[in-house]
N, C-alpha and C positions, 0 to 999 in steps of 0.2 A: 500630417498630424503631429504637432509639436508637443514636446514634453510639458511645456507650461500649460498648454490647453488640457492635456490629460490630468495633470495635477489639480488644476482648477476644478475640472469636472468631478474628479474623484473626491476632493475635499468638500464638495457641495452635494454629495450623494444623498444625504439624509433628506434634503428638500426635494430631491428628484425621484425618490423611490416610487412614489405613486405614479408618476408619469411613465416610468420605465415599464410598468405593468401593461401599458398599452402596446399590444403586439404590432400595431400598425407602424410603430417606429422602425421595426425591422432590424436586420442584423447589423447594418452599418452604424446605426445610432448606438446600439449596445457596444459594438466593437470600439467605438471612439471613447467609451468610458471604461474599457478594460484597463485597469492599472495595477491592482494587486494581482496575485496569481496563485499558484497551486504548487503542490508538493511533489518531490522526487522520492521514492519509497525506500523504506528501511527494512531491513531485517525480514526478508520474505522467506520464511522457512515453511516446510510442509509438515502436516500431521501424519504420523504413521501409526497404525494400530497393529498390535502384535497378536498373532494367532498361535495358540498352543496346539501342537499336534501330539496326540498320545499314541505311543507305540507300545502296546502291551508285550511284556517279555514272556516268552514261553519257557516253562521249566521242564527240562528233559530228563530230570532225575528219575531213575527207575525205582519202583517200590520193591521191598523185600518182604516176603511173607515169613514171619517168625514161626519157628517150629514149636509145637506143643504135643502132648501125649496123643492127641487124636490125629493130628495131621501127619505125625510120624508113622502112623499105621496105615496111611492111605497113600497110594502111589499117585504121582501127578497125572499119569495117564488114566487113572481110574476115576477122575472127576466126571460126574454125570453131566449130560447135556443141559440139564436144568440148572445146575450150579454155574456152568459156563455162561449160560444166557443171563443169569442174574448178575454175574460179575461184569459182563459186557454192558448191561443196562446201567449198572452202577457207575462204571467208568464214563459212559456217554453222558449220564446225568451230571457227573462232576465237571466234565468238560464244558457242557452248556452253561453251568453255573458260573464257571470262571469267565467265559466269554461275555455273559450278561453283566457280570460285575465290572469287567473291563469297559464295556460300552457305557454303563452308568457312570463310572468314574470319569471317562473321557468327557461325557456331556456336562457333568458337574464342574470339572476343571475348566472346560471351555467357557461355560457361563460365568464362572468366577473371574476368569481372565477378562471377559468382555465388560464386566461391571467395574473393573479397576481402571478402564479407559474412560476418562472424564468426557462426558458429552459436551458438544459445543454450547448447547443451550444452558446447561448448568454452570459451565465455566463462565459464560457471558454474564450470567446473573451475579457472579461474584466480583466482576470487574467494576471498580468505581474510582473516581478521582476527586481530590479536594477541589471544591468550587472556587476557592480563592487562589488566584494566580500569584506567582512570584516573578518579578521582573528581572530578567537576566541582563538585558542591555536596552538602553533607550529610556527616555523620560517623558514621553508624551508630546514632545516638540521635535520637529525635524532639525537635524544638525549633521555635521560632517566630521566631528571629532571622533576619536576612537572609542568613545563610550556612548555615541549617538548613532541614530539611524535616520534614513529619509525614505519613507515608504518601502519597508522591506517586503520583497515579493515572495521569498521562499526561505525555508529552514530545512537543513538536512543534518542528521546525526550519524557520525561515522561509527565504525565498529568499536573504536576505543572511546566512544561517547564525546568526541570532539564535536563542537557545534559549528556548522557552516551556514552563513547567511548571505543571501542575495540582497545586498543593500542597493536596491534598484536605482533610486534617484541620485545616489552618490556614485553610480557607475563602477561599483567595486564588489568584490567578494571578501567577506571577513571570516576568520576562524577564531574560535574561543575555546581555550582549555578550561573546562568546567571546574577543575580542581585548583585553579590559580586565580586569585582575586587581589586587588589592591585596595586594602581597607574596606573590603566588602563590595567593591565595585569591579565589574568585569570590563575589560578593555579588549576590543577586537584587534586582530592582526590582519592587515591587508595582504591577501595572498594572490589576488588577481585584479587587474584593472588599476586605474589611477584615480584617486579621489577627485570628484568633481571635474573629471576630464573625459568627456565622451569622445569616442573616435572609432575609426575603422582599422587602425593599425593592429599589429599582433600584440601590442602591449595594452591596448585600451578596449573598453567595452562601451555599449550604449544601451542603457536601461536593461540590464540583465534581469530576467524574471525567474528562471529556474536553474537548479543545480543538481548534479548527481556526483557522488564521490565513490570511487571504486576502492577495493581492498588495499591498493597501494597508495592511497591518498591522492590519486590523480583526479583532477576536476574536469567535469563536462558541464559547460555553461550554455544555457539558452540565452544567447546574446540577441535579445528580442528585436531591438530596433536596427540591428545590423543584419537581420534575416539569416542567421548562421548559428552553428554550434561550435564553440571553441573548446579544444582540448588543452588543458593546462597541466603539464607534468608537475608532480610534486617538487616544490622548491624552485621551479622555473620562474623567470621574470616576464615571460611572454607565452602566448598561446599559438596554436595552429588550428586551422579550420578543418573540421572532420565531417561537417554536413552543411549544405548551403554554399553560397558564394563567398569567397574570402574577402572580396572587396565591398561586401555589404549591399549586394544588388538583389532587389526583390524579384521574385518570379513564380510562375505556376508550373513550370516543367519540373521533372523529377530530380534535376540537378540543382534546383533552387528552392528557397523557402519564402513564406510570408512571415508575418509576426509569429514568433515561436515562443511558446510559453512553458514547455516542460520537456525534459529529456530523461530517458531511462536507458541503462546499459546492461545487457545480459552477460552471462558468464563467458560467452564467446566473444565479448567485446563488440557485439552488434549494437548499434545505436538506434533507439526508437525516439522519434521527434513528434511532438504535438504541434503540427503546423496549423495553428489556430485560424489564421486568416483564410487559409485555403480549405478549411473544413476537412482535414484528413490527418491520418497518422502515417508517417513515412519511416521505413526501416532502412538504415544505412549499414550494409555489411562492411565490416572492418576493411579499410583500404580502398573501397570503391568511391568513385567520383560522383555517382548519382544514386538516388534511393529507389526503394520499391514501395509502391502503394499497398498498404496492408489493411487500412480501414477507411471508410468514407469513399466518395466518388469524385473528390476534388471540387465539389460545389456545395456550399453550405445549404442546409435544409433540414426538414423535420421528418422525412420519410425514414423507414428502417434501414435503408442503404445510404443514408446521409448523416452527417454530423453538423451541429450548429454551434460553431465556435468551441471546439474541443480544447480543454485546458489541461488539467493534470491527468497523468496516465500511470497505471501499474501494469507491468507485464508479468504474467504467470507463464514462464517459459516451459515448464514441465507439461502443462495442460494446453499450451498454445492459446491462451486467452489474454486479451487486453481489456482492462477496466478503464473506463473513460468518464471524466467529469464533463458532461455535455452541457456547457454553460448556458447557452441561449435557449436550450430546450428544457432546462431545469430538471435534468435526469442524470442518473448514473447508468451507463451502458456497458454491457459485456459483449465483446466481439471476438469470436473465434477466428484466429488467423487462417486465411484461406477461404473464409465465407464471404458472401457478398452483402450480408446484412447483420446488424447487431440486435441485441435483445435488451429491453429496458429492465434493469434490476430494481431501481429505486426512483421514486418520483413519478410524476405524470406528465406526459409529453405536452409541452407548451403551456403548462399550468403552474402558476406561482402560488405560494401560500406559506403560512408559518405553522401549519399543523405538523405533527410528528412524521407524517408520511410525505410532506411536500418540501420543496426547496424554493429559494429565491436566489437564483444564480449560484449553483454549487461550484466551488473552486478547488480546494485542496482535497486530496484523496490518499488514504493509506489503508493497509490491510494487515491485520495481525496474524499471529501464527495459528489461530483458530479459524481463520477465514472470515472473521467479522470485519465490516467496513466502517470507516470513519470519514466524515465529510465536513469540510469547513463550508458553511452556508453563508455566503458572502453578505448578502443584503439582509439576512436575518440575524447577523452578528452572533453566530453561535457555531459550535462544533457538535455534531451528532454522531452517536454510535448506533450501528445497525447490526443486530445479532444474527448470525447465520443459524438457521433452523432447518436442517436437512438440505433442501435445494433452494429454499427461499429465505427471505430476510424479514425480521421483525420491523415494526415501526420504529422510528428514531427515538433515541433517548439523548437528551442534551447533557453533555459532559463538560462543556465550557461555554461561558457567555450567558447572558440573560435575555437576548433578543433586542436589547437596547444598545445603540451606539453611544458609548460613554467611556470616559477615562476613569476607571476605578479598578480595584484588584479583582473584582468579580465580573467585570464587563469586557467586551471586545468591540472593536470598531473595524469592520470590513476585514475579518480574518482571512488570510490567504493560505500560505503554505503551512503544513502540519507535519509533525514527525514524532516518533517514539525513540527514547533511548533504550539501553539494554534492560532497564527495570520497568519499562512501559510507562515512564513518566511522559506526559504529553507536552510538546513544545508547539507554540503557535506564533506564526508571523502576524502580529497584530498591526496590520499595515496602517490603518487610520490613526493609530496611537503611536506609530513610529517606535515600536518596541518588540522584543521577543518575550512571551510569557510562558512560564513553566507551571503546569498543573500536576502536582505530585500524585502518583497512584497511591490509593489507600490499600495497604496490604492486609 
């Protein structure tokens, strides 16, 4: 499967979309047209709700009976049993009143605390983005200069808001400092690969589709057509293979990979790889020479225990859940690590469409701090937001693109990777338009 063939098919997708809806074409046909890709995830933090605990303080101060002319004439031992009973009853009543008041106060404060925690639904309703995009780099035509791109497959935003781009058909990874422009134009810095030089050496890449950047600015690159993941230490001029075969050898065993479209790295430096062609997600424990099958059964398909060309992935390490853009099934799947089957969260299995609840080949996938999901809907030329509502999600809301493949500030053409910066501004690898678009969040 040559790169020129992929590019030709990709650029002619508008005319072929209706044909691709025919399921009889099967996985191999769709796979031959997979050229854009999907996102590596940013900023996955957890929501924590605070619970106030009320500990009523007990007052142990003893009361003192003031003397008066009457009580001075009465001995303490002369109190009648009736007076003692009344005094005990009064003390018991006061004690019960204090306890009741403490309980009511605790309930009130607890309810007040819970109302200050913003619900996911109400927060989601306040999230919106400008529908007009700002071009960060690229001009609608493919090119290899430092202010041009050629079919960018992925975009990743680092902790310091540095932009990283998998410039797929230029066989390189670029970084952009968002605070630095040259007369209003951004120029990329090549940090991995050699422009227009595909290869299998430690210095070269071949159609890289996905990237992940750790907190030390080290790169993990889905070197797609070399069937491997390359680790590129910050500042280095070459990489080392951390998943797959270093020589670029295809395979189905657990020490090899097929076409690889996404990579995610957890805090323990364990690597999760979307082995798209083999229909599985593989975990590579740091330092190991082979991986562990965590989702899928290594054969593409549409059953609950299979994946159909999985592309982008998000790993929720705390809850041991992997979220998967299941490209050829037109669904988003959640898969608990250790389980033998996944659950469809969004979309309808093997059903395409452009309604708010359907996809036409979902690619990029991100999840915000509230648990909402965002999906780049490749052949619908849009990015959708799905609000978390308890344990389910709402229908999609379009936040970027119009559904038409076109070169304009409001349109997208085959959007692939997506990412948020620290202010939740949305960045889209607009693959068909050879550019990165920024859609500013409306505060």
